[in-house]
C-alpha positions, -999 to 999 in steps of 0.1 A, spaced: 413 -308 -372 389 -308 -343 355 -291 -342 355 -257 -324 325 -247 -303 318 -210 -306 293 -194 -282 276 -161 -292 262 -144 -261 230 -126 -270 204 -105 -251 174 -83 -259 184 -52 -279 217 -68 -289 231 -51 -321 225 -77 -348 253 -66 -371 279 -72 -343 273 -109 -345 257 -115 -379 290 -107 -396 310 -132 -376 281 -158 -378 283 -155 -416 320 -160 -415 318 -191 -393 289 -207 -412 305 -200 -446 337 -216 -433 317 -247 -423 304 -250 -459 338 -247 -474 353 -272 -449 326 -297 -457 330 -293 -495 368 -292 -496 379 -313 -467 406 -287 -457 392 -282 -422 365 -293 -398 332 -274 -391 326 -251 -362 297 -256 -339 282 -221 -334 257 -216 -306 235 -188 -293 235 -184 -255 212 -161 -235 207 -155 -198 175 -175 -195 178 -196 -227 147 -178 -241 147 -164 -276 156 -127 -278 149 -98 -301 177 -76 -314 179 -38 -317 166 -39 -353 138 -64 -345 155 -96 -355 143 -126 -334 170 -150 -325 164 -186 -315 186 -193 -286 203 -227 -281 212 -226 -244 208 -207 -211 239 -196 -194 244 -226 -171 233 -252 -196 259 -241 -222 285 -267 -231 323 -261 -229 333 -234 -254 365 -229 -274 354 -193 -283 331 -169 -265 319 -139 -285 302 -110 -267 285 -83 -290 273 -49 -280 239 -31 -284 215 -9 -266 205 -38 -243 241 -39 -229 233 -12 -203 208 -35 -187 233 -63 -185 264 -44 -173 255 -48 -136 239 -83 -139 260 -102 -114 248 -136 -126 258 -129 -162 292 -113 -152 300 -142 -129 292 -167 -157 315 -148 -182 343 -148 -156 339 -185 -149 336 -195 -185 366 -175 -197 393 -199 -184 380 -228 -205 380 -207 -237 409 -206 -261 397 -172 -274 375 -145 -259 361 -119 -283 344 -86 -276 325 -71 -305 319 -34 -305 307 -23 -270 306 -59 -259 341 -52 -245 323 -33 -217 307 -65 -206 340 -83 -206 355 -54 -186 328 -56 -161 335 -93 -157 371 -84 -149 387 -98 -181 403 -67 -197 426 -52 -170 458 -38 -185 448 -51 -220 450 -32 -252 414 -30 -266 394 -18 -295 358 -7 -295 335 15 -315 343 52 -312 307 59 -300 312 34 -271 343 50 -257 324 75 -236 303 47 -220 335 28 -214 351 57 -195 319 65 -177 317 30 -163 351 35 -147 370 9 -168 407 17 -172 428 1 -199 454 9 -226 426 16 -250 433 20 -287 401 24 -308 419 30 -342 426 -6 -355 397 -26 -367 405 -52 -341 432 -58 -315 446 -90 -300 461 -90 -265 469 -125 -254 437 -146 -260 415 -115 -259 402 -102 -292 383 -69 -295 369 -52 -325 353 -18 -333 321 -36 -345 301 -43 -376 325 -48 -405 356 -52 -383 339 -82 -366 342 -99 -400 379 -90 -402 385 -104 -367 365 -136 -374 385 -143 -405 418 -138 -386 404 -162 -359 397 -189 -384 433 -187 -395 443 -194 -359 417 -220 -351 419 -239 -384 442 -228 -412 452 -198 -433 440 -214 -465 406 -219 -450 404 -183 -438 414 -170 -472 389 -193 -489 362 -180 -466 371 -144 -473 368 -151 -510 335 -168 -506 319 -139 -488 335 -114 -512 350 -95 -484 374 -70 -500 393 -57 -470 423 -78 -461 423 -86 -424 457 -74 -410 483 -101 -411 459 -129 -421 486 -143 -443 511 -142 -415 491 -161 -389 510 -191 -376 
């Protein structure tokens, strides 16, 4: 199996829990793959607008690997939410980068209100989406129109994945491992992190 490159887009006042859950899933999967040989490791990177380190909503300082236009080709792009999102939603440089990066990605993932940034970049038209219940008002106020469905923990529509945030980002990431690598590796990762909730249809992923 080939290594998958996963990019986590971060910005000042990003919600740490939106991406820490998926990061734990991806890193735990790497450990299991290395020990068991049942899959190959992911390469998970932090990307910010300028490449400078950022500080999350709760004060966590994140060491960033790449600026936008230095970032390598990605298999997966993950966009979290957070209070800082409102300062990025009209940033043309960032939105253009997301729009240009998307075609090279096998999967695009919006975590919590991160779906708003994907919508502003033009990636969610006529798609079924999930987002945190608190973010629905901001989504509507921004003028985005979709077949929204905020009830499932996460939703897949084509190669677009969106989740309601925090714990549901873990569910979605486990499902994604099943698609990128294998179901046994996804289930072994779920067991390793002692995640009790069964991601929908994880055992049915083909």
